[in-house]
C-alpha positions as CSV (number, residue, x, y, z in Angstrom):
1,M,-24.2,-72.1,-22.2
2,G,-26.8,-73.0,-19.9
3,V,-25.9,-73.2,-16.0
4,N,-23.4,-75.8,-14.7
5,F,-25.3,-78.1,-12.6
6,K,-23.7,-81.0,-13.8
7,D,-22.1,-82.1,-10.3
8,L,-24.9,-80.6,-8.0
9,I,-27.9,-82.4,-9.4
10,P,-28.7,-86.1,-8.8
11,K,-29.6,-87.8,-12.2
12,S,-31.3,-91.2,-12.6
13,P,-30.5,-93.4,-15.9
14,V,-33.7,-94.3,-17.6
15,K,-34.4,-96.6,-20.4
16,L,-36.4,-94.7,-23.4
17,E,-38.5,-97.8,-23.3
18,D,-39.8,-97.1,-19.7
19,L,-41.1,-94.1,-20.9
20,S,-43.3,-95.3,-23.4
21,G,-46.6,-93.3,-23.6
22,K,-45.0,-90.4,-21.9
23,V,-45.3,-86.8,-23.4
24,I,-41.6,-85.2,-23.8
25,A,-41.8,-81.2,-24.3
26,I,-38.3,-80.9,-26.6
27,D,-36.1,-77.7,-26.4
28,A,-36.3,-77.4,-30.6
29,Y,-33.1,-75.4,-30.9
30,N,-31.3,-77.2,-28.3
31,A,-31.9,-80.5,-30.3
32,M,-31.3,-78.7,-33.7
33,Y,-27.8,-77.5,-32.7
34,Q,-26.8,-81.0,-31.6
35,F,-28.2,-82.2,-35.2
36,L,-26.1,-79.5,-36.8
37,S,-23.2,-80.0,-34.8
38,S,-22.8,-83.8,-34.7
39,I,-24.1,-85.0,-38.1
40,R,-21.1,-84.3,-40.2
41,Q,-18.6,-86.0,-42.3
42,P,-15.0,-86.5,-40.7
43,D,-13.7,-83.2,-42.0
44,G,-16.7,-81.3,-40.2
45,T,-18.6,-80.9,-43.5
46,P,-22.2,-81.2,-42.7
47,L,-24.5,-83.0,-44.6
48,K,-25.8,-81.1,-48.0
49,D,-28.1,-81.6,-50.8
50,S,-26.7,-81.2,-54.4
51,T,-27.4,-77.6,-54.1
52,G,-25.2,-77.0,-51.2
53,T,-28.2,-76.7,-48.8
54,I,-27.3,-78.2,-45.5
55,T,-29.4,-81.4,-44.4
56,S,-28.2,-82.2,-41.0
57,H,-30.8,-80.8,-38.9
58,L,-33.5,-82.6,-41.2
59,S,-31.4,-86.1,-40.6
60,G,-31.0,-85.8,-36.8
61,L,-34.9,-84.5,-36.7
62,F,-36.4,-87.3,-38.7
63,Y,-33.9,-90.3,-37.6
64,R,-33.9,-89.6,-34.0
65,T,-37.6,-88.5,-33.5
66,G,-38.5,-91.6,-35.2
67,N,-36.4,-93.5,-32.8
68,L,-38.2,-92.0,-30.1
69,I,-41.6,-92.6,-31.6
70,E,-40.9,-96.1,-32.3
71,R,-40.0,-96.4,-28.4
72,G,-43.5,-95.1,-27.7
73,L,-42.6,-91.7,-26.8
74,K,-44.9,-88.6,-27.6
75,P,-42.5,-85.6,-28.9
76,V,-43.7,-82.2,-28.8
77,Y,-41.0,-79.3,-30.0
78,I,-40.8,-76.0,-28.4
79,F,-39.3,-73.4,-30.5
80,D,-37.6,-70.2,-29.0
81,G,-39.5,-66.9,-29.4
82,E,-37.9,-63.3,-28.5
83,S,-35.0,-63.4,-26.2
84,P,-35.0,-61.5,-22.7
85,A,-32.7,-58.3,-23.2
86,L,-30.2,-59.6,-20.6
87,K,-28.9,-62.5,-23.0
88,A,-27.6,-60.0,-25.4
89,T,-24.2,-60.6,-23.8
90,E,-24.2,-64.3,-24.4
91,I,-25.6,-64.2,-27.9
92,E,-22.6,-61.9,-28.8
93,R,-20.2,-64.2,-26.8
94,R,-21.6,-67.2,-28.9
95,K,-20.9,-65.1,-32.3
96,Q,-17.7,-64.2,-31.2
97,I,-16.7,-67.9,-30.6
98,K,-18.1,-68.7,-34.2
99,V,-16.1,-66.3,-35.7
100,Q,-13.0,-67.6,-34.2
101,A,-13.8,-71.1,-34.7
102,I,-14.4,-70.3,-38.4
103,A,-10.8,-68.5,-38.5
104,E,-9.3,-71.8,-36.8
105,Y,-11.2,-74.2,-39.2
106,E,-9.6,-72.3,-42.4
107,K,-6.0,-72.9,-40.8
108,A,-7.0,-76.7,-39.9
109,A,-8.1,-77.2,-43.5
110,T,-4.8,-75.5,-44.7
111,A,-3.2,-77.9,-42.7
112,G,-5.1,-80.9,-44.1
113,D,-5.9,-81.7,-40.2
114,T,-9.0,-83.4,-40.4
115,A,-9.7,-83.6,-36.9
116,K,-9.3,-80.1,-36.0
117,M,-11.6,-79.2,-38.9
118,R,-14.5,-81.2,-37.3
119,K,-13.8,-79.7,-34.1
120,Y,-14.0,-76.3,-35.3
121,A,-16.8,-76.7,-37.9
122,Q,-19.0,-78.2,-34.7
123,A,-17.8,-74.8,-32.9
124,A,-18.9,-72.7,-35.8
125,T,-22.5,-74.4,-36.1
126,T,-25.3,-71.8,-36.7
127,M,-28.8,-71.9,-37.4
128,K,-30.4,-70.6,-40.8
129,D,-33.9,-69.4,-41.3
130,Y,-34.7,-71.9,-43.7
131,M,-33.0,-74.6,-41.4
132,L,-36.2,-73.6,-39.0
133,D,-38.8,-73.5,-41.8
134,D,-37.9,-76.9,-43.1
135,S,-37.8,-78.8,-39.7
136,I,-41.7,-77.4,-38.9
137,K,-42.3,-78.6,-42.3
138,L,-41.2,-81.9,-41.4
139,L,-42.7,-82.0,-38.0
140,E,-46.2,-81.3,-39.6
141,L,-45.6,-83.9,-42.3
142,M,-44.7,-86.5,-39.3
143,G,-48.2,-85.5,-37.5
144,L,-46.1,-83.9,-34.6
145,P,-47.1,-80.8,-32.5
146,W,-44.9,-78.2,-32.0
147,I,-45.3,-74.7,-30.0
148,Q,-43.7,-71.5,-30.7
149,A,-42.8,-70.0,-27.6
150,P,-43.1,-66.4,-26.8
151,G,-39.5,-66.3,-25.0
152,E,-37.4,-69.1,-24.2
153,G,-38.1,-72.2,-25.4
154,E,-37.2,-74.1,-21.9
155,A,-39.1,-71.6,-20.3
156,Q,-42.2,-72.5,-22.3
157,A,-41.2,-76.5,-22.1
158,A,-40.9,-76.3,-18.2
159,H,-44.6,-74.3,-18.4
160,I,-46.7,-77.2,-20.1
161,T,-44.5,-79.8,-18.1
162,K,-45.7,-78.0,-14.5
163,K,-49.4,-77.6,-16.1
164,G,-49.4,-81.4,-17.0
165,D,-49.6,-81.3,-20.6
166,A,-46.0,-82.9,-20.7
167,D,-44.5,-85.4,-18.5
168,Y,-40.9,-84.3,-19.1
169,C,-38.8,-81.5,-20.3
170,T,-36.3,-82.5,-22.8
171,S,-32.8,-80.6,-23.2
172,Q,-29.1,-81.1,-22.4
173,D,-29.0,-78.0,-20.4
174,Y,-30.3,-77.6,-16.9
175,D,-31.8,-74.4,-17.2
176,S,-35.2,-76.2,-17.3
177,L,-34.8,-76.8,-13.7
178,L,-34.2,-73.2,-12.8
179,F,-37.4,-72.4,-14.9
180,G,-39.4,-75.0,-12.7
181,A,-39.6,-78.2,-14.9
182,P,-40.6,-80.7,-12.3
183,K,-38.7,-83.4,-14.5
184,L,-35.8,-82.8,-17.1
185,L,-34.9,-85.6,-19.3
186,R,-31.4,-85.6,-20.8
187,N,-29.4,-87.6,-23.6
188,V,-32.6,-88.5,-25.5
189,T,-31.8,-87.0,-29.1
190,I,-28.1,-87.4,-29.3
191,S,-26.3,-90.9,-30.3
192,G,-25.4,-93.1,-28.1
193,R,-21.7,-92.3,-28.0
194,R,-20.0,-88.8,-27.6
195,K,-16.2,-87.9,-28.2
196,I,-14.8,-86.2,-25.5
197,P,-13.5,-82.9,-26.7
198,G,-9.8,-82.4,-27.3
199,R,-9.3,-86.4,-27.0
200,N,-9.7,-89.3,-29.2
201,I,-11.9,-91.0,-26.4
202,Y,-15.4,-91.8,-27.0
203,T,-17.9,-92.2,-23.5
204,E,-21.2,-93.8,-23.6
205,I,-24.3,-91.6,-23.5
206,T,-27.4,-92.8,-21.7
207,P,-30.9,-91.0,-21.2
208,E,-31.1,-89.8,-17.7
209,V,-33.7,-87.8,-15.5
210,A,-33.1,-85.1,-13.1
211,E,-36.3,-84.3,-10.8
212,L,-36.4,-81.0,-9.4
213,S,-37.9,-82.3,-5.8
214,K,-35.0,-84.5,-5.6
215,A,-32.4,-81.8,-6.7
216,L,-34.0,-79.4,-3.7
217,N,-33.9,-82.1,-1.5
218,F,-30.6,-83.3,-2.2
219,C,-29.1,-79.6,-2.1
220,K,-31.0,-78.5,0.9
221,L,-32.5,-75.5,-0.9
222,N,-35.9,-74.1,-2.0
223,Y,-36.5,-73.4,-5.5
224,E,-36.0,-69.8,-5.3
225,Q,-32.4,-70.7,-3.7
226,L,-31.6,-72.8,-6.4
227,V,-32.1,-70.4,-8.8
228,D,-29.9,-67.9,-6.6
229,V,-27.3,-70.8,-7.1
230,G,-27.4,-70.8,-10.8
231,I,-27.2,-67.1,-10.9
232,L,-23.9,-67.0,-8.9
233,I,-22.4,-69.9,-11.2
234,G,-23.3,-68.2,-14.2
235,T,-26.4,-68.4,-16.5
236,D,-27.2,-67.3,-20.2
237,F,-28.5,-64.0,-18.4
238,N,-25.1,-63.4,-16.4
239,P,-22.9,-65.5,-18.4
240,D,-19.7,-64.7,-16.3
241,G,-21.2,-65.2,-12.9
242,I,-19.1,-64.2,-10.0
243,K,-15.2,-64.7,-10.8
244,G,-13.7,-67.6,-9.0
245,I,-17.0,-68.9,-7.8
246,G,-17.9,-72.6,-8.9
247,P,-21.0,-74.6,-8.4
248,K,-19.8,-76.1,-4.8
249,T,-18.9,-72.8,-3.5
250,A,-22.0,-71.3,-5.1
251,L,-24.2,-73.8,-3.3
252,K,-22.2,-73.4,0.0
253,L,-22.8,-69.5,-0.1
254,I,-26.6,-69.6,-0.5
255,K,-27.0,-72.3,2.1
256,E,-25.2,-70.2,4.5
257,H,-26.6,-66.9,3.5
258,K,-30.0,-67.9,2.1
259,N,-30.2,-65.5,-0.7
260,L,-28.1,-64.1,-3.5
261,E,-28.2,-60.7,-2.1
262,T,-26.7,-61.9,1.3
263,A,-24.3,-64.0,-0.1
264,L,-22.7,-61.3,-2.5
265,T,-21.7,-59.4,0.7
266,H,-19.7,-62.0,1.7
267,I,-17.3,-62.7,-1.5
268,K,-14.5,-60.6,-1.6
269,D,-14.7,-57.6,-5.0
270,A,-17.7,-59.3,-6.1
271,T,-19.1,-57.5,-8.8
272,F,-22.5,-58.0,-10.5
273,P,-23.6,-56.5,-14.0
274,V,-27.0,-56.3,-13.0
275,E,-29.8,-56.1,-10.5
276,P,-30.2,-59.7,-9.4
277,N,-33.6,-59.6,-9.3
278,K,-33.9,-58.8,-12.9
279,I,-32.1,-62.4,-13.7
280,R,-34.1,-63.9,-11.0
281,D,-37.6,-62.5,-12.4
282,I,-36.7,-64.3,-15.9
283,F,-36.8,-67.8,-14.3
284,L,-39.4,-67.1,-11.8
285,H,-41.5,-65.2,-14.1
286,P,-40.6,-66.2,-17.5
287,K,-42.7,-65.2,-20.7
288,V,-44.7,-68.3,-21.4
289,S,-48.3,-68.6,-23.2
290,D,-51.2,-70.8,-22.8
291,N,-52.4,-70.2,-26.1
292,Y,-51.3,-73.8,-27.4
293,K,-52.6,-77.0,-28.7
294,I,-51.0,-80.4,-28.6
295,E,-52.4,-82.7,-31.1
296,W,-50.8,-85.6,-32.9
297,K,-51.9,-86.3,-36.5
298,S,-51.5,-88.7,-38.9
299,L,-48.2,-89.4,-40.5
300,N,-47.8,-88.0,-44.2
301,H,-46.0,-91.1,-45.6
302,Q,-45.9,-89.7,-49.4
303,G,-45.2,-86.0,-48.3
304,I,-42.3,-87.3,-46.2
305,I,-40.8,-89.2,-49.2
306,D,-41.4,-86.3,-51.6
307,F,-39.9,-83.6,-49.2
308,L,-37.1,-85.8,-48.3
309,C,-36.2,-87.9,-50.9
310,E,-37.2,-85.9,-53.9
311,T,-36.5,-82.4,-52.5
312,K,-33.8,-83.1,-50.1
313,E,-32.2,-86.5,-51.8
314,F,-32.4,-88.7,-48.9
315,S,-32.3,-92.2,-49.5
316,K,-35.6,-93.5,-50.1
317,E,-34.9,-96.7,-48.9
318,R,-33.8,-95.5,-45.6
319,I,-36.6,-93.2,-45.3
320,Q,-39.0,-95.9,-46.2
321,K,-37.8,-98.5,-43.6
322,T,-37.8,-95.4,-40.9
323,L,-41.3,-94.9,-41.7
324,E,-42.4,-98.5,-41.2
325,R,-40.5,-98.2,-37.6
326,I,-42.7,-95.0,-37.0
327,D,-46.0,-96.6,-37.9
328,T,-44.9,-99.5,-35.7
329,G,-44.5,-96.9,-32.6
330,N,-48.0,-95.3,-33.3
331,K,-49.9,-98.5,-33.6
332,K,-48.5,-99.3,-30.1
333,Q,-49.5,-96.0,-28.8
334,K,-53.0,-96.4,-30.5
335,G,-53.6,-99.8,-28.9
336,K,-52.3,-98.7,-25.6
337,T,-54.9,-95.8,-25.6
338,S,-57.7,-98.5,-26.5
339,L,-56.6,-100.5,-23.6
340,E,-56.6,-97.6,-21.1
341,K,-60.0,-96.2,-22.2
342,W,-61.3,-100.1,-21.7
343,F,-59.9,-100.4,-18.1
344,N,-60.8,-97.0,-17.3
């Protein structure tokens, strides 16, 4: 779900080429769900090998990550660990949405409505253990670092960004800002066009950056107050928020009353399922680790060809072309590093 900060947070468009040399901490689950949801046939069928095993996630991970490397970016993937207990409601909500989507998909398939089949197939997207295992194997073959977070992946990504080990958190959700990420980079692991839900219209998607300091200045709040705004709207840990309270109203309430507890006393019939401090603490004091190592290694060309082409049945010609592009990006990085050492 993620907190609905779309209309509250100022964002600046950015060209990926201008981020050459920057380390981006990518929320792996967020990216993989994008790949699994979007890389499908017109009727919603995901990419599969001859055994019926889904490979959409590997396609997105390889080609779109390769695109980032070619442009000089240095990706680090962060995988979720154990979710906080308060996320159970949101997890159950998502399960029910998928169950309903599967039922609607069957109806659409019976009617031969491919547009609806794709729509509901995307909504029914699920992550399997083998997808995670395959993704980690591919990252290691690509020589890319990955981190297993003890808790929320976005929290760990925000943590390493705050420490200066990454330049940007990369996710579609705005939760990274609530976890204290100084800079959030969006729209980097999706294609340049996105279909508007329920309409046969596409909109252009460009990378954009949201900065926590600019967001706080724009909203005239401190960091803790921004977290309170998010909690009022609704987060993964209290998905319903407060009934009837949207982003603009939530911002107004916190600006007027300074904190969530006081704001709640001024909302008629407001009910809150848990102690606000329990949710606030997840964002202000998340479960993160300093036990990680970020290191880029050599690209294993033959290993990737064996894995993707021989095992997963990808096009060898296309894989080789992408490997060449990745090599070009890696050479640029090595050249830049040498120049930086020369002039420092």
